[in-house]
C-alpha positions, 0 to 999 in steps of 0.5 A: 863703633864695633872694633875690628868691623872694618879690618882691611884684611876682610875688606876685599872679601866682604865688600862684594860691590860690583859695578855693572851687575844686573842687580844694580848698585843700590841693591848690592849695597843693601844686600852686603849690609844686610848679610853683615848684620844677619851673619853677626859680623855687625852684631845686634846693638852695634853702632854703624859709623856711616862715613866709615861704611861709605868708605869701606864700600867705596860708594857715595854717602847718599847711596849708603843712606838710601840703603840704610832706609831700606834696612830700617824698613825691614827692622834691621837698623834704626837711627836715634839722636845722640846714639846714631845708626845702630843694629836693632835686636833680632826680635825687631827684625821683619823675618817675614819679609821676602828679602829677609828670607831670601838673604838667610837662604842665600848665604846659609846664615841660619840653617834653622830657618829651614826647620821653621819654614817646615813648621809653618808649612805644617800648620798652613798647607794641610789646612789649605789643601782641605779648603782647596778641595771644597773651594777650588774653581776650574781655573785653580784645578787648571793651574795645579795641573799645569804645575804638575806637568811642569814638574814632569817636564823639568829638565834642570833644577831651576825649572823643577824649583819654578814648577814646585813654587807654581804648585804651592802658589796655586794651592794657596790660591785655590783656598779662596782665602785672600789672606792665605793667598798672601802667604805665598810671599813667605812660602815662595821665597822660603821654598825656593831656597829649600828646593835649591838645597834639597836638589843638591843633596837628592837630585834624583828624587821624584816629587811628582807622585806626592804632589799628584795625590794632593791634586787628585784629592782636590779634584775629587772634592775630598777635603780629608784626602787632600789634607792627608795627602798634603801631610804625607807630602810634608812628611817626605819633605821632612825626610829631605830636610833631615838629609840636607841638615845631616849633609851639612854637618 
């Protein structure tokens, strides 16, 4: 077991288990344990003493074991005979898992994930916009238009984030490519975290014109224009990201 992990001075600040929360006890246990691993409080390769963890969290041993099953499925931990339960190397973690992305953003464990997300978007979304201009169906155009309207009418950050997510989800769907559509799991979770951070730094920024240009090109059946408009949108997003990162220094 990693020495100092269950330091009593840290217990009240890191346990974070609260009864009666809507998220549920099991979900809280999973998230607390995951954050300890993602933050490096429990480092890669460390052996987890399950009874000590159970006592530290103040929950049943069964609850801890069930939570460990979830973390095992996400590649964070593993159990072996003679070695016990231990934290796997980061290279084994399922970083594309929606919960994993959300946990990174929730506590800002790894801000570099913002840049990595932007790189993924730069590869996927311009190509998606090009395909959407060729393949979009009326229902897709309606969904993109509705997302723009939601952006215009958003009165708070939560509504603005939801509208942005709806736009990018609709764009992926408009490609007619099932595998690209499944990318929404990654995009949605990552964009939600990114949008929340950007709104804190630039609450008055207007994202509508750049998104509208994408929609207009898709509606016009202009693949080159749609790709260019999306690249311009992402360039603006890169500027926002630089300000967010600069503001965190």
